[in-house]
DRENDRENFI-642541 format. One record per residue: x, y, z of N, C-alpha, C in turn; residue number from 1; residue in three letters. Coordinates in pm, 1 decimal. Layout:
# residues N
+----------+----------+----------+----------+----------+----------+----------+----------+----------+-----+------+
|       nx |       ny |       nz |      cax |      cay |      caz |       cx |       cy |       cz |  nr | rest |
+----------+----------+----------+----------+----------+----------+----------+----------+----------+-----+------+
|        X |        Y |        Z |        X |        Y |        Z |        X |        Y |        Z | NUM |  ALA |
...
+----------+----------+----------+----------+----------+----------+----------+----------+----------+-----+------+
END
This chain:
# residues 109
+----------+----------+----------+----------+----------+----------+----------+----------+----------+-----+------+
|       nx |       ny |       nz |      cax |      cay |      caz |       cx |       cy |       cz |  nr | rest |
+----------+----------+----------+----------+----------+----------+----------+----------+----------+-----+------+
|  12621.5 |   2920.8 |  21129.7 |  12567.4 |   2911.6 |  20999.3 |  12429.6 |   2983.3 |  20977.9 |   1 |  MET |
|  12387.3 |   3016.2 |  20866.3 |  12268.1 |   3083.6 |  20841.8 |  12178.1 |   2982.1 |  20756.1 |   2 |  THR |
|  12063.9 |   3024.0 |  20723.1 |  11978.8 |   2928.8 |  20637.2 |  12059.6 |   2932.0 |  20513.9 |   3 |  VAL |
|  12087.7 |   3064.2 |  20469.4 |  12127.8 |   3069.6 |  20325.7 |  12270.0 |   3005.4 |  20300.7 |   4 |  ILE |
|  12343.5 |   3013.9 |  20411.9 |  12469.8 |   2930.6 |  20400.0 |  12457.2 |   2776.7 |  20392.5 |   5 |  GLU |
|  12382.4 |   2725.9 |  20446.0 |  12329.6 |   2611.7 |  20456.0 |  12289.1 |   2571.6 |  20306.9 |   6 |  VAL |
|  12212.6 |   2628.0 |  20266.5 |  12154.4 |   2611.1 |  20101.2 |  12245.8 |   2624.6 |  20012.0 |   7 |  ILE |
|  12324.2 |   2716.7 |  20041.3 |  12440.2 |   2741.5 |  19943.0 |  12533.1 |   2631.5 |  19921.2 |   8 |  GLU |
|  12576.5 |   2558.6 |  20064.3 |  12668.1 |   2469.8 |  20051.4 |  12593.9 |   2323.6 |  20006.0 |   9 |  GLN |
|  12474.4 |   2312.9 |  20048.3 |  12395.1 |   2168.0 |  20019.6 |  12300.1 |   2173.7 |  19908.6 |  10 |  LEU |
|  12272.2 |   2294.9 |  19860.1 |  12145.9 |   2289.5 |  19750.7 |  12017.4 |   2299.7 |  19845.0 |  11 |  GLY |
|  11921.6 |   2314.0 |  19774.6 |  11793.5 |   2310.0 |  19823.5 |  11740.3 |   2191.5 |  19900.7 |  12 |  GLU |
|  11689.3 |   2219.5 |  20039.0 |  11644.9 |   2107.8 |  20107.4 |  11534.8 |   2001.5 |  20061.1 |  13 |  PRO |
|  11529.4 |   1897.7 |  20062.4 |  11403.7 |   1789.0 |  20011.7 |  11300.9 |   1857.1 |  20081.9 |  14 |  GLU |
|  11291.5 |   1884.2 |  20218.7 |  11191.6 |   1963.2 |  20268.1 |  11223.7 |   2056.1 |  20378.5 |  15 |  LYS |
|  11130.5 |   2155.0 |  20396.1 |  11152.3 |   2265.4 |  20464.1 |  11031.2 |   2280.1 |  20539.3 |  16 |  ALA |
|  11009.7 |   2296.6 |  20704.2 |  10900.9 |   2299.5 |  20762.2 |  10932.2 |   2385.2 |  20897.1 |  17 |  ARG |
|  10819.2 |   2423.4 |  20969.0 |  10858.7 |   2515.8 |  21081.3 |  10789.3 |   2409.6 |  21179.7 |  18 |  GLU |
|  10837.8 |   2389.0 |  21280.1 |  10778.7 |   2297.3 |  21383.5 |  10741.6 |   2382.3 |  21527.0 |  19 |  VAL |
|  10670.7 |   2313.0 |  21586.8 |  10572.2 |   2376.6 |  21705.4 |  10641.8 |   2473.0 |  21781.4 |  20 |  TYR |
|  10788.7 |   2449.8 |  21788.6 |  10856.3 |   2520.4 |  21880.4 |  10914.3 |   2662.5 |  21824.0 |  21 |  SER |
|  10861.8 |   2693.5 |  21683.5 |  10898.2 |   2792.3 |  21595.2 |  11041.8 |   2787.9 |  21511.5 |  22 |  GLY |
|  11106.3 |   2648.0 |  21538.5 |  11229.2 |   2644.6 |  21481.9 |  11178.5 |   2598.8 |  21318.0 |  23 |  GLU |
|  11269.4 |   2649.7 |  21233.4 |  11253.6 |   2623.6 |  21088.9 |  11363.2 |   2495.4 |  21087.9 |  24 |  LEU |
|  11307.1 |   2374.1 |  21005.4 |  11396.5 |   2267.8 |  20992.6 |  11402.8 |   2251.8 |  20831.9 |  25 |  GLU |
|  11545.8 |   2212.6 |  20818.5 |  11567.6 |   2190.8 |  20656.6 |  11617.0 |   2036.3 |  20657.4 |  26 |  LEU |
|  11544.0 |   1970.3 |  20595.2 |  11579.8 |   1811.8 |  20606.7 |  11647.0 |   1797.9 |  20468.7 |  27 |  LEU |
|  11774.8 |   1725.5 |  20486.2 |  11855.5 |   1670.3 |  20358.4 |  11852.6 |   1497.2 |  20397.1 |  28 |  TYR |
|  11804.4 |   1423.9 |  20321.6 |  11826.9 |   1275.4 |  20326.3 |  11808.6 |   1253.1 |  20497.8 |  29 |  GLN |
|  11889.9 |   1212.2 |  20555.3 |  11876.6 |   1177.4 |  20679.8 |  11932.4 |   1275.5 |  20799.6 |  30 |  ASN |
|  11958.9 |   1404.3 |  20740.2 |  11996.9 |   1491.7 |  20844.2 |  11937.3 |   1620.0 |  20833.2 |  31 |  THR |
|  11913.6 |   1680.0 |  20962.3 |  11825.7 |   1789.4 |  20986.9 |  11877.7 |   1894.7 |  21040.1 |  32 |  ILE |
|  11889.3 |   2030.0 |  20980.4 |  11932.7 |   2129.7 |  21031.8 |  11804.7 |   2216.4 |  21104.6 |  33 |  PHE |
|  11841.6 |   2262.2 |  21239.9 |  11713.0 |   2365.9 |  21266.0 |  11766.9 |   2499.7 |  21306.3 |  34 |  ARG |
|  11698.2 |   2585.9 |  21292.4 |  11734.5 |   2721.3 |  21281.0 |  11625.5 |   2796.1 |  21364.6 |  35 |  PHE |
|  11678.9 |   2907.2 |  21451.9 |  11580.5 |   3007.4 |  21501.7 |  11611.9 |   3141.4 |  21436.5 |  36 |  ILE |
|  11507.4 |   3176.2 |  21377.6 |  11547.2 |   3308.6 |  21300.1 |  11632.2 |   3231.6 |  21186.1 |  37 |  GLY |
|  11735.7 |   3306.6 |  21157.0 |  11829.1 |   3256.4 |  21056.0 |  11950.9 |   3182.8 |  21119.0 |  38 |  ALA |
|  11961.5 |   3170.4 |  21228.9 |  12064.4 |   3112.3 |  21295.4 |  12068.4 |   2968.0 |  21303.6 |  39 |  ARG |
|  12144.9 |   2877.0 |  21295.3 |  12154.9 |   2743.7 |  21305.3 |  12186.9 |   2719.2 |  21478.9 |  40 |  LEU |
|  12091.3 |   2655.2 |  21524.3 |  12086.9 |   2611.4 |  21672.0 |  12107.3 |   2460.2 |  21692.8 |  41 |  VAL |
|  12088.4 |   2361.0 |  21586.8 |  12111.6 |   2232.2 |  21615.4 |  12108.4 |   2149.1 |  21469.8 |  42 |  GLU |
|  12177.7 |   2047.2 |  21478.5 |  12184.5 |   1961.5 |  21365.9 |  12165.1 |   1819.2 |  21404.0 |  43 |  CYS |
|  12095.6 |   1722.7 |  21355.4 |  12079.2 |   1590.2 |  21389.6 |  12096.8 |   1520.1 |  21241.6 |  44 |  THR |
|  12187.7 |   1411.2 |  21291.8 |  12252.9 |   1312.2 |  21181.9 |  12246.0 |   1195.3 |  21267.9 |  45 |  LEU |
|  12277.7 |   1087.8 |  21149.7 |  12253.0 |    946.0 |  21193.6 |  12409.8 |    915.1 |  21268.6 |  46 |  PRO |
|  12429.3 |    821.0 |  21344.1 |  12556.7 |    800.1 |  21425.3 |  12622.5 |    700.6 |  21310.4 |  47 |  ASP |
|  12722.3 |    756.4 |  21246.0 |  12802.8 |    680.9 |  21140.9 |  12929.0 |    626.2 |  21193.5 |  48 |  SER |
|  12931.8 |    580.5 |  21312.8 |  13045.1 |    536.5 |  21385.9 |  13156.0 |    626.5 |  21422.3 |  49 |  GLY |
|  13272.7 |    548.5 |  21423.7 |  13428.2 |    644.3 |  21489.8 |  13407.4 |    769.9 |  21425.5 |  50 |  PRO |
|  13457.0 |    866.2 |  21522.7 |  13472.8 |   1018.2 |  21484.9 |  13589.7 |   1061.4 |  21569.9 |  51 |  LEU |
|  13617.8 |   1187.8 |  21543.0 |  13734.2 |   1246.7 |  21594.4 |  13658.7 |   1382.6 |  21672.8 |  52 |  ILE |
|  13690.8 |   1384.7 |  21815.8 |  13616.2 |   1498.4 |  21888.8 |  13743.4 |   1570.5 |  21967.4 |  53 |  ILE |
|  13776.5 |   1689.1 |  21932.3 |  13881.0 |   1753.6 |  22002.3 |  14028.9 |   1676.1 |  21971.1 |  54 |  ASP |
|  14038.6 |   1655.3 |  21870.0 |  14155.7 |   1539.7 |  21822.2 |  14188.5 |   1414.0 |  21903.5 |  55 |  ASP |
|  14070.3 |   1371.9 |  21928.7 |  14047.1 |   1235.9 |  22017.8 |  13981.3 |   1143.2 |  21941.4 |  56 |  ILE |
|  14043.5 |   1024.8 |  21889.1 |  13946.3 |    913.5 |  21841.2 |  13834.3 |    872.9 |  21919.9 |  57 |  PRO |
|  13727.3 |    868.0 |  21871.2 |  13611.6 |    821.6 |  21957.4 |  13532.9 |    709.9 |  21880.1 |  58 |  VAL |
|  13577.0 |    591.8 |  21941.0 |  13519.9 |    468.1 |  21864.0 |  13360.3 |    454.2 |  21887.5 |  59 |  ILE |
|  13304.2 |    470.3 |  21990.7 |  13167.8 |    462.5 |  22016.7 |  13119.4 |    591.2 |  22084.5 |  60 |  ASN |
|  13045.9 |    671.8 |  22015.9 |  12999.4 |    796.4 |  22087.0 |  12909.0 |    766.2 |  22196.5 |  61 |  LEU |
|  12822.4 |    689.8 |  22186.8 |  12727.0 |    655.7 |  22307.4 |  12816.1 |    641.8 |  22440.9 |  62 |  PHE |
|  12915.3 |    534.5 |  22434.5 |  12986.4 |    488.9 |  22519.0 |  13074.8 |    602.2 |  22580.3 |  63 |  GLU |
|  13130.6 |    668.0 |  22495.1 |  13218.1 |    779.7 |  22517.2 |  13155.5 |    882.0 |  22603.0 |  64 |  TRP |
|  13026.6 |    928.6 |  22568.7 |  12944.2 |   1022.3 |  22638.0 |  12923.7 |    967.9 |  22781.9 |  65 |  MET |
|  12905.9 |    833.2 |  22826.7 |  12885.5 |    809.5 |  22963.7 |  13004.2 |    855.0 |  23053.0 |  66 |  SER |
|  13136.9 |    881.5 |  22991.4 |  13243.8 |    904.7 |  23086.6 |  13260.8 |   1054.2 |  23090.6 |  67 |  GLY |
|  13143.7 |   1139.3 |  23039.1 |  13143.9 |   1296.4 |  23084.1 |  13067.7 |   1324.7 |  23197.8 |  68 |  LEU |
|  13134.4 |   1415.3 |  23267.3 |  13088.8 |   1452.7 |  23399.4 |  12946.5 |   1498.1 |  23421.2 |  69 |  SER |
|  12910.5 |   1565.7 |  23307.5 |  12747.9 |   1618.6 |  23329.3 |  12650.4 |   1529.7 |  23230.3 |  70 |  ASP |
|  12689.2 |   1426.9 |  23201.0 |  12589.9 |   1355.1 |  23140.8 |  12462.6 |   1293.2 |  23170.5 |  71 |  VAL |
|  12357.7 |   1317.6 |  23121.9 |  12213.1 |   1284.4 |  23173.7 |  12150.6 |   1177.3 |  23062.7 |  72 |  VAL |
|  12096.4 |   1067.9 |  23126.2 |  11996.9 |    977.9 |  23048.6 |  11875.1 |    989.4 |  23079.9 |  73 |  ASP |
|  11798.6 |   1088.0 |  22971.8 |  11651.8 |   1088.1 |  22983.4 |  11569.6 |   1092.6 |  22868.1 |  74 |  ARG |
|  11464.4 |   1020.3 |  22874.4 |  11368.3 |    994.9 |  22760.2 |  11433.6 |    919.7 |  22633.8 |  75 |  ALA |
|  11511.3 |    825.9 |  22664.9 |  11615.0 |    777.4 |  22558.3 |  11707.1 |    861.7 |  22493.7 |  76 |  ARG |
|  11760.9 |    970.4 |  22555.5 |  11859.1 |   1060.4 |  22504.5 |  11967.1 |   1042.0 |  22593.2 |  77 |  PHE |
|  12096.5 |   1062.8 |  22557.1 |  12213.2 |   1059.5 |  22659.4 |  12242.3 |   1198.0 |  22609.3 |  78 |  ARG |
|  12240.4 |   1289.9 |  22712.4 |  12275.4 |   1445.0 |  22695.2 |  12393.6 |   1489.4 |  22752.2 |  79 |  VAL |
|  12480.1 |   1569.5 |  22711.0 |  12576.0 |   1659.6 |  22777.1 |  12552.7 |   1787.5 |  22720.6 |  80 |  SER |
|  12508.0 |   1870.3 |  22823.6 |  12502.3 |   1997.7 |  22799.1 |  12620.6 |   2075.8 |  22770.7 |  81 |  LEU |
|  12722.1 |   2045.5 |  22840.7 |  12866.4 |   2096.4 |  22825.8 |  12918.8 |   2074.4 |  22699.9 |  82 |  ASN |
|  12921.4 |   1957.3 |  22634.5 |  12973.0 |   1905.4 |  22511.8 |  12895.8 |   1955.9 |  22395.1 |  83 |  ALA |
|  12763.7 |   1974.9 |  22404.7 |  12655.5 |   2021.6 |  22325.5 |  12622.6 |   1915.0 |  22231.7 |  84 |  GLY |
|  12592.5 |   1797.3 |  22288.6 |  12560.0 |   1664.7 |  22228.3 |  12456.3 |   1577.6 |  22272.6 |  85 |  ILE |
|  12348.7 |   1543.0 |  22205.5 |  12248.0 |   1442.2 |  22234.8 |  12271.1 |   1325.4 |  22160.5 |  86 |  ALA |
|  12261.5 |   1212.6 |  22230.2 |  12232.4 |   1101.1 |  22154.7 |  12112.8 |   1045.9 |  22175.8 |  87 |  TYR |
|  12033.4 |   1018.5 |  22058.9 |  11899.6 |    944.6 |  22072.7 |  11920.0 |    798.3 |  22041.7 |  88 |  ASP |
|  11891.3 |    718.0 |  22143.7 |  11907.4 |    562.4 |  22141.1 |  11772.2 |    531.0 |  22145.4 |  89 |  TYR |
|  11660.1 |    572.3 |  22083.2 |  11547.7 |    511.9 |  22093.0 |  11546.5 |    353.4 |  22032.2 |  90 |  THR |
|  11616.7 |    361.5 |  21903.5 |  11629.1 |    234.1 |  21842.5 |  11779.3 |    204.4 |  21854.0 |  91 |  ASP |
|  11813.9 |    111.0 |  21922.9 |  11956.8 |     80.4 |  21970.6 |  12051.4 |     34.0 |  21853.2 |  92 |  PRO |
|  11970.1 |     14.1 |  21747.8 |  12067.1 |    -36.2 |  21620.1 |  12105.5 |     75.3 |  21501.0 |  93 |  ASN |
|  12013.4 |    208.0 |  21543.9 |  12024.2 |    318.2 |  21437.6 |  12020.4 |    450.5 |  21539.2 |  94 |  THR |
|  12126.6 |    476.1 |  21621.3 |  12132.9 |    592.6 |  21692.2 |  12137.2 |    709.2 |  21597.8 |  95 |  GLY |
|  12109.7 |    823.9 |  21694.9 |  12137.8 |    970.3 |  21590.1 |  12196.9 |   1049.8 |  21695.7 |  96 |  SER |
|  12251.5 |   1133.2 |  21620.0 |  12325.3 |   1233.8 |  21721.6 |  12279.7 |   1388.7 |  21672.8 |  97 |  VAL |
|  12267.9 |   1462.7 |  21794.7 |  12221.3 |   1584.5 |  21753.8 |  12331.0 |   1675.5 |  21824.6 |  98 |  THR |
|  12382.4 |   1779.4 |  21750.5 |  12496.2 |   1872.8 |  21803.3 |  12413.5 |   1999.8 |  21814.8 |  99 |  ILE |
|  12431.1 |   2079.0 |  21935.5 |  12337.9 |   2191.5 |  21957.5 |  12434.3 |   2291.3 |  22030.7 | 100 |  PHE |
|  12380.3 |   2420.8 |  21979.0 |  12465.6 |   2565.3 |  22045.4 |  12424.1 |   2542.2 |  22194.9 | 101 |  GLN |
|  12534.4 |   2600.2 |  22271.6 |  12523.5 |   2596.7 |  22416.0 |  12406.1 |   2694.6 |  22453.5 | 102 |  PRO |
|  12320.5 |   2620.3 |  22542.4 |  12216.4 |   2691.8 |  22606.7 |  12082.0 |   2617.1 |  22547.9 | 103 |  GLY |
|  12118.9 |   2589.9 |  22399.2 |  11982.9 |   2537.7 |  22330.2 |  11886.9 |   2435.3 |  22407.8 | 104 |  HIS |
|  11956.9 |   2368.5 |  22457.5 |  11882.6 |   2231.0 |  22535.7 |  11868.2 |   2258.0 |  22698.2 | 105 |  TRP |
|  11917.6 |   2371.2 |  22738.2 |  11930.5 |   2381.4 |  22881.1 |  11777.6 |   2352.6 |  22950.0 | 106 |  ASP |
|  11669.9 |   2423.2 |  22880.0 |  11544.2 |   2403.1 |  22941.3 |  11467.8 |   2272.0 |  22934.6 | 107 |  GLY |
|  11535.1 |   2173.5 |  22834.5 |  11477.2 |   2047.6 |  22834.6 |  11518.1 |   1949.6 |  22934.9 | 108 |  LEU |
|  11614.1 |   1993.8 |  23022.2 |  11664.9 |   1876.2 |  23126.5 |  11616.4 |   1931.9 |  23243.3 | 109 |  LEU |
+----------+----------+----------+----------+----------+----------+----------+----------+----------+-----+------+
END
């Protein structure tokens, strides 16, 4: 998606800012969309509980990720580069999930 497509779907963000990495962030309540140029590279949202990934019901995303072959726990993030998912467990009661484009987090690990 592009910046324009997100705004067309969700309306004007509550806040927009450029961060130190040069990414543009659009903030909507508790969801953040990040762009490089006009291209969406990641989205962070609260862990809202059970979900479906590739037609498989996942009750607990954090635990499910522990079974992935490439998972890494670093700096209170559980990350799978292959799945494009980073789970932030800084606060164990309110985890958040970042879905990212392939290659976007490679340099961080």
